[in-house]
N, C-alpha and C positions, 0 to 999 in steps of 0.2 A: 632823344628820337622823342615822340609824339601819339601818345595816342589819345583815340577819341574814346567817350564812355557818356552814360544819361549821369544827367545830378539826377538828387532823392526826389523831388517832384517831378521829372520827367516818368522813374524806375515807375514813381506808382501811379502816373497817370497808364502809361500800357500796363500795366498790372490789372486798370479797373476797367481798361479795352479789351483786352485779353481775354479776359471772364466777357465780358457784355460778345462777344463774337461768340465764343463758348456756347452761351446763351443765343442766340438767333443762327445758331447751327440746327440746335433742338427748338425754337419756335420753325426755322421749315420747315423740319422734320415732319410735326405734324402742322402742319402747311397741306403735303404733298399731302400726309395719311386722309388731309382730310378733301381734296383734289381727286384724287384715286376716288373715297368712300359716295364724293361727286355721282364723278366718272358715273360709277357701276349703281349709279341712286338706288343705294341702301341708306343716302341720306347723311349731313353731319355729324347727327347725333349730339356730344357732348364738348368733341373737338374744340368747338368756337369756344368753350369754356376754359380746358386748357392749355387756350395759350394764352386766355388775360390771364390764369393764374398764372402761364410761368411772366411775359411783360409785363405785369405789375411791378413786382420788383427789381426789371433791369428797369425799366423807366426810374423809378428810385433812384436807382446807384447812379444809374448817370445825369440826373440832376447836377449835381452838385458842380461836377467841371463842365459837364459837357450838355450844356439848356438844351441846345439845338438837335438834338440828337434825343432828348431825353423827349424834346416837345410831334419829333419825328413818332418815338413810342407811343407816347397817347395817343398818336391821329393812329395809330395800327391797330391799338386797344380800342378805339370808339368801333375803328371801323368789321371791329371780329366782334363785338356787340353791335351792331346794327341791324333792322331786321331788311327785307328783302330777300330778291335769289340767293340761291344758295352760290351757287355760278357766279356770280354779279364778287359776293364776300368772298371766291376763294381765288381770285383776277385781283382783287384789287390787297389783300394781304399779301402778297405773291408779289405783287406793287409795292407793297408797303417793306417786304425782307429786300429787296429789292434796294430799295431804298437804303435802307438804315447802313445794310453790310457795305455799301458803295461808304455811307459816309461815314462808319468804323472804318472804313482803308482809306480815309484821308486824312483822319484824325492823328490816327497811327504814325502815320508821311510824318503830319504836321509834330507832334509829340515828339518822334527825332531828327527832327531838324530846329527845332528852339529848345532842345533840351539836351545838347548833347556837349559839351562843352573837353577839351582839350588838356589832355592828363600830360607832364611832363614825368619822364620817366628813363631812371640814370642807367647808362650804360657798364656797369658794375664786372 
């Protein structure tokens, strides 16, 4: 019987991607809180700084193995710090969160495809 499992590099990459997806859920929560604050006309306050504080370690974590996704995170950090209207910031941040989540899902599928190895099991 043959089974399939991930090799060591694939396991490590999936761990990084899982942690990144969890961090993106946190960032998404901050973006939606910011959207509600802007809709209620109470101002975004410190939420953009919180988004940047969470996103900077994520960018560093992804830089080594997933440079393209790390560049997307860098663009989101820049969008969070950029001036302009708060509604425009919310729209840009939502777009970046969607793009990054989609890229993480694609990279997860790609890692599973590239790092899956056949394992022989004996029928004892």
